N, C-alpha and C positions, 0 to 999 in steps of 0.2 A: 504494500500500500504506500502511495506517495503522500508525504505530509503536505499540508496546505502551504502556499507561498507566503512570503513575508507581508504582501499587501493584502490584508484581510478584508472580509465583507463589511459593508455598511448595513445597519439595521434596516429592515423593511418599514417604510412608512405607509404602505398601501394595504396592509392587512394580509400579506402572503404568509404562508406557514413558516417560511425560512428566510435566509438572507437574500439580499439583492446582489446579483453579480457585480464584481468590482475587481480592481487589480488588472491582471493580464488575462484576457479571455481569448482563447484560441479557437478559431474556426477551422474545420478540417477541409482538406482538398487532397484526396489520395492521388490525383492525377499529377500533381506537381511535387508531392512529398518525396523526399530523398531516401525514405525508409518506410517500412510498414507503419500504418497509423498508430497502432497500439504501442509499438516500440518507440516511435517519435514522441507520443504523449507522455509515456513513462519517463523518457529522458528529459523532456522539456519541463515537466512539472508545472504547467500553468495553473493559475488560480481556478479557472473554469474552462470547460470545453463545450463548444457547440458542434454537434455532429451534423454535418450536411449530408453529402453522398446520397441525395434523394433518388438518384437513378438506380441504385442497387435494388435487387429483388428484396421483398419484405423480409424473408427469412434471413438473408445474408446481412441485411442492415440491422436486424434485431441481434444477431450474433455479434456483429461489430460493436453495437452499443453495450452488450454485456461484457465484452472484452475490455472496452474502455473504462467502464465502471470499476472493473477489477483493479485498475492502476491509478484510479483517482480517489480522493477523499469522498466520503458518502455525500450524495446529493449534488455533486459538482459537474455532472453531465447534463447538458441541455440538448434536446433533440429538435432540429429544424423541422417544422411542419406540425400538424395537429395531433399526430400519434406519438406519445412519449416513449413508445417501445419498451414498456415494462417499468418505466420510471415515473416521475411526476413533475417534469419540467419540459416546457416546449418554447420554441421561438417561432413566431408566426411571420409570414410575409405580410406586406402592407395591406393586401386585399383579402387575406384569409379571414374567415369568420372566427369570432372568439370561441375558445373552448375552455372547459373546466379543467384546471390542473393546479398543482400546488404552487408552481411558478410559471408565469406566462410573460414572455417578452414579445416585442413586435418590431419589425424593421420599419423605419420611417425615413423619409427624404424631405419632409416639410414639417410644419408645426404639428406635433402629435396630438391627436384627438382620441383619447383613450376611454375605454369603459372599465374593464376589470384587469387590464394588463398591469404588471408590476414594474416594468422597465421598458425602455426602447433602445434600439441602436439608431444613431443618426449617421448618414453617409451620403456621398463620400466626403470625408473631412479634408483629405488631401488627394491629389491625383494618384491613381493607383495602377500599378503594372498588372495587377490581376484582372482588371476590367478596363483596358485602354479605351479612351473615348467616353467613359462613364463620368457624368458630371453635369454641370460644373462643380468643382470642389467648393464645399461650403466654407471651410476654414473653421477653427474652433470658436471664434467670436460669433460668427453667424449661427453656428449650431446652438450656442448658448442662448442667443436671441430667440431662435425657433422654440426651444424648450420653454422659455419664459412666456412665449405667446401661446403655448399649447394648453390643453385642458385635460384634466383627469376627473372622471366621475367620482373618484374617491376623495378628491381634494388634495391639496398639497403639491409640492414640487414633483416633477416626473424624473425619476432617476434615469440617466442616460449613459450609454457607452459610445465612445467615439470609434468610428469604423472607416477604414479606407486610407491606404497609403501611409499607415503608421509604422515606420520602419527604423526609427532612431529614438534614443532616449530624449533628445530635444523635443521631438514631436509628442512623445508621451507626456512630458512635463507641460507642454503648451496646452494639451487637451485637458489635463487634470486641473491646471490653473484656471481654465475656462469653466470648470464646474462638473466635468464628466466624472462619473463614479468609477470608471475604468476605461480601458481601451481594448477593442476587439481587433485582433491581428490574424492574418492568414499567411500571405505569401512570404513575409519576412521570416517566419518560423518554418513553414512547410518547405521552403527552398533552401533552408540553411543546412550546411554540412555539420553544424554543431548547434542543434536546437536548444540544448540546455544553456549554452553560453549566450545565445541570442535572447532567450527569455530572461536570463539573469540580468543582462544589460538593461533591458526594458523595465524590469521590476525594480532595479536600483533607482531608476529615474522616478518611478511611482513612489517609492519609499521616501525619497528626498523631498518630492513635491508635497507629500502629506506631512 
């Protein structure tokens, strides 16, 4: 079992049963990963993982989810899409209908208008190599403005993760200084020859900023 990272979770202000994702949140992409996903996640030891891989057959994706849970602290795997694959945490696309789960996140690209979601990702914050031409980049300041303009049916601030082009400690620090609960990263870690060192560099920036 991998121990939690240094950048711990913040308390949920929206009534979810557990913590809100924070620190370094790793999104998976097996097509660009330089090693098998389970091996990479175990080595990198991010604070949270969002399992994507939505093109996999259901049984294979469920098996992958089980393997990832085995190398993560309890409750730290979030599954993209409405099916938590045996867990209790999902991350929905912008147009997905809301589902009941212990932890629900949603992808947003404008001011979030939420019902029962616990957090959002805002993207793209910076230009990203993983999705060339995707944008325009919001920048951390504009992302913070969108969150401030958003609404949550539960009231209070909407916790948000910065996503897109976050590949350096400086960018991590900039996002957290703008109010992000954490940063969601994919290509910088998936493509890394040393994912543990990459996550450690990013996490160090998060710890200093906090």
